[in-house]
C-alpha positions in Angstrom: 100.4 114.4 69.0 104.0 114.4 69.8 103.5 115.2 73.7 100.8 113.2 75.1 99.4 113.6 78.6 101.1 110.5 79.8 104.5 111.6 78.5 103.8 115.1 80.2 103.1 113.4 83.5 106.2 111.3 83.1 108.4 114.2 82.6 106.9 116.3 85.6 107.2 112.9 87.8 110.8 112.2 87.0 112.0 116.0 87.4 109.4 117.7 89.6 108.6 117.1 93.0 105.4 115.2 92.1 103.3 114.3 88.7 101.3 117.5 89.2 104.4 119.8 89.8 104.2 122.0 86.8 105.7 125.0 88.2 109.1 124.0 89.6 112.1 125.2 87.3 113.3 121.7 86.9 110.2 120.4 85.5 109.8 123.3 83.2 113.4 122.9 81.9 112.8 119.3 81.2 109.6 119.8 79.4 111.4 122.6 77.3 114.3 120.2 76.7 112.1 117.4 75.4 110.2 120.1 73.0 113.4 121.5 71.8 114.8 118.1 71.0 111.5 117.2 69.0 111.8 120.5 67.1 115.4 120.0 66.4 114.5 116.7 64.7 111.6 118.5 62.7 114.0 121.1 61.4 116.5 118.6 60.2 113.8 117.2 58.0 112.1 120.6 57.1 114.9 123.1 56.5 112.8 125.9 55.2 110.3 125.9 58.1 110.9 129.4 59.4 108.0 129.6 61.8 109.2 126.6 63.5 112.8 127.8 63.8 111.6 131.1 65.4 109.8 129.1 68.0 112.7 127.0 68.7 115.0 129.9 69.3 112.3 131.4 71.6 112.0 128.1 73.5 115.8 127.8 73.8 115.8 131.4 75.3 113.3 130.7 77.5 115.0 127.5 79.0 118.1 129.6 79.2 116.6 132.1 81.4 115.1 129.5 83.5 118.5 127.9 84.1 119.9 131.4 84.8 117.2 131.8 87.5 117.8 128.2 89.0 121.6 129.0 89.0 121.3 132.3 90.9 118.6 130.7 93.2 120.2 127.3 94.2 123.4 126.2 92.5 123.0 122.6 93.6 119.7 122.1 91.9 121.1 123.8 88.5 124.1 121.4 88.7 121.7 118.4 89.3 119.3 119.3 86.4 122.3 120.1 84.0 123.8 116.6 84.9 120.4 114.9 84.7 119.6 116.4 81.1 123.1 116.3 79.6 123.0 120.0 79.0 126.1 122.0 78.7 126.9 125.6 79.2 
């Protein structure tokens, strides 16, 4: 499996308030970013995998909605997560 429990805990620990903080927008955005990068690499190798392509597009949209929520809620936290994950708008 590409996302082990240790890797998930590490992502939540680095971007959330604690290792068990799965609900904060920052930790969810970080998890989606990791999954998006993994699926992007998969689609580079398997160009005709359309179900994965659809899942990737849905995930990108969900991450975008979380980023918009965070931007409206607290602009400083938004800027921090954008800079930390090297995302662009």
